[in-house]
C-alpha positions, 0 to 999 in steps of 0.5 A, a space after each residue: 534469492 532465498 529459495 524458501 520464498 514464502 508466497 505460495 502462489 509464486 512458489 508453486 507456479 515458478 518452482 524449478 524453472 531455470 530462470 533463462 530467457 531461452 524459455 519460450 513460454 511460462 509463468 512470471 510476475 510483473 516487476 515493473 510497468 512503464 507504459 506499454 512495456 513490462 518487466 517480468 521475472 520468475 520469482 523467487 528467481 530474479 532475472 527480469 526480462 522485457 515483455 509487451 502486450 499485443 491487442 486487448 488483454 483485460 481482466 473480466 469485468 475490470 474498469 481499470 486503466 491498467 489491467 496488468 499491474 506490478 505483482 500480477 502473475 502472468 502467462 507469457 510466450 516468446 517468439 524465439 527472437 527474444 521478444 516476449 508477449 504477455 498472454 494471460 493474467 492469473 487471478 489475484 489474491 488481493 490488490 490495492 486500487 484507487 480512483 483514477 485521477 481524471 477518469 471518475 468511472 475508472 480505477 488504477 491498480 497500484 499493485 497486486 498479490 501483496 503480502 503486506 502494505 506499509 502505509 508510511 506517514 509523517 507528523 510534519 513535512 508533510 503533515 498527516 492527512 487522516 482522511 487519506 490514511 483512513 481511505 487507504 486503510 478502508 481499501 486495504 480492508 476491502 481488498 484483503 491486504 494486510 497493512 502496517 502503518 509506519 510513522 516515519 521520521 520519529 527522530 523529529 520527536 524522539 531523541 537518539 537516546 532512548 526516552 529523550 524527546 526532541 520535540 515534546 509537542 510532536 511527541 504528544 501528537 505521535 502518541 495520540 496518532 498511535 493510540 487512535 490506530 492501535 485501538 482501531 486494530 492496526 499495527 503502528 511502527 515508528 521508524 527513523 532512517 536518520 537514527 536507525 530506529 526500528 529499521 531492523 524490526 521493519 527488515 524482519 517483517 519483509 523477509 520472504 514477503 512481497 511488501 509495498 511501501 505507499 504514502 504521500 510524497 515526501 514521507 520517506 518511502 524510498 529512504 526506508 527501502 534504501 535503509 532496508 537494502 542500501 544496494 538498491 540506492 533508490 532516488 530520494 529528494 528533499 521536501 519542497 519548502 515552498 509548499 511543504 510537500 514532497 517531490 515525486 522521486 519514484 516515477 514508476 511502480 517497480 518491484 526490487 529484490 531485497 538482500 535480506 530475502 523477499 521483494 519490495 514494491 516502491 511506488 510514486 507518492 500519492 496525494 489523494 485516494 479515491 475509493 472504488 466500488 463501495 456500497 455505503 451500507 457496507 462501509 462500516 464493515 471496513 472500520 475494524 473498531 466499528 465492526 466489533 460493535 455494530 452487531 449491537 445496533 438496534 437497527 440492521 442495517 444501521 448507517 451509524 448516523 441518525 438511528 437510535 440505539 446505535 452501538 457505534 455512536 455510543 462507542 464514539 461518545 464513550 471514547 471507545 472509537 476515535 471521533 476523528 475516525 468516525 468523522 472520516 467515516 461520515 465524510 466517506 458516506 457523504 462524498 462519491 468516492 472521488 476524494 482528491 487533494 492534488 493527485 499525482 
């Protein structure tokens, strides 16, 4: 891997290491989690080795079902026989976390210490679910994770020749979706593995970074990662025509080195995304387009629901804030954070 790897946390703690397993103690990054076993590597070097956790090792105040996640920086110690044990966890700069599927009071950390998340969506097969998208984006805002929305399978509506439209109706849907999220303040990148559209642009965004691809099953996350680095050869699968949804192809959360430099975390598909530890009076702070205008509300705090003189409601009425995004906000206010739609 390139030695100019940009993540300062990893670079400062792991620079100068030999990368050999004979080191009996040190600092490494979790690159795979499979039950009770972990793979660690001393990034930016790529030389994974197995480690286990003995006893109860938890983050202070954490209610997570997986206190150690892919991307975590950890301390480890060996016993001289090739057995390594994780002995401590460093503070995280950020993480992506959601409600556990069966345990409403606990959460699941998807990954930690991520430079950028690529939230991958498609217009059809599977169809975009805006509430899922908005919950994911709110979580990224709350936990300090930069996010880019990838509108994949652009070949469905964009012809191979520049400017050609393969499906005019889908093209209009794409334009509407892009308008909503770009006006909210998000970067949206259209991609197509089939035609290679914007794959090079996506690759440039990954160089020297730890990035994560996430989204519903079937949106083409693994195919995109394979397009970035064909040598990875991640498993892919077709859409289930019976239910028009994706089949899981990634079983574990796992980090891979990219030949262009940097690292990518591939994740299992997600069909629901429950919010974790959000106060209703703070929720609008995680909608960038609301945050830009809410200081002009007559009342503080303002829930942007029933109060007179609400700048957010006025912006919705003027078309400056998408009514669909506002509807997602209202739905999050009304529920208890357990949004699920056929979780993993």
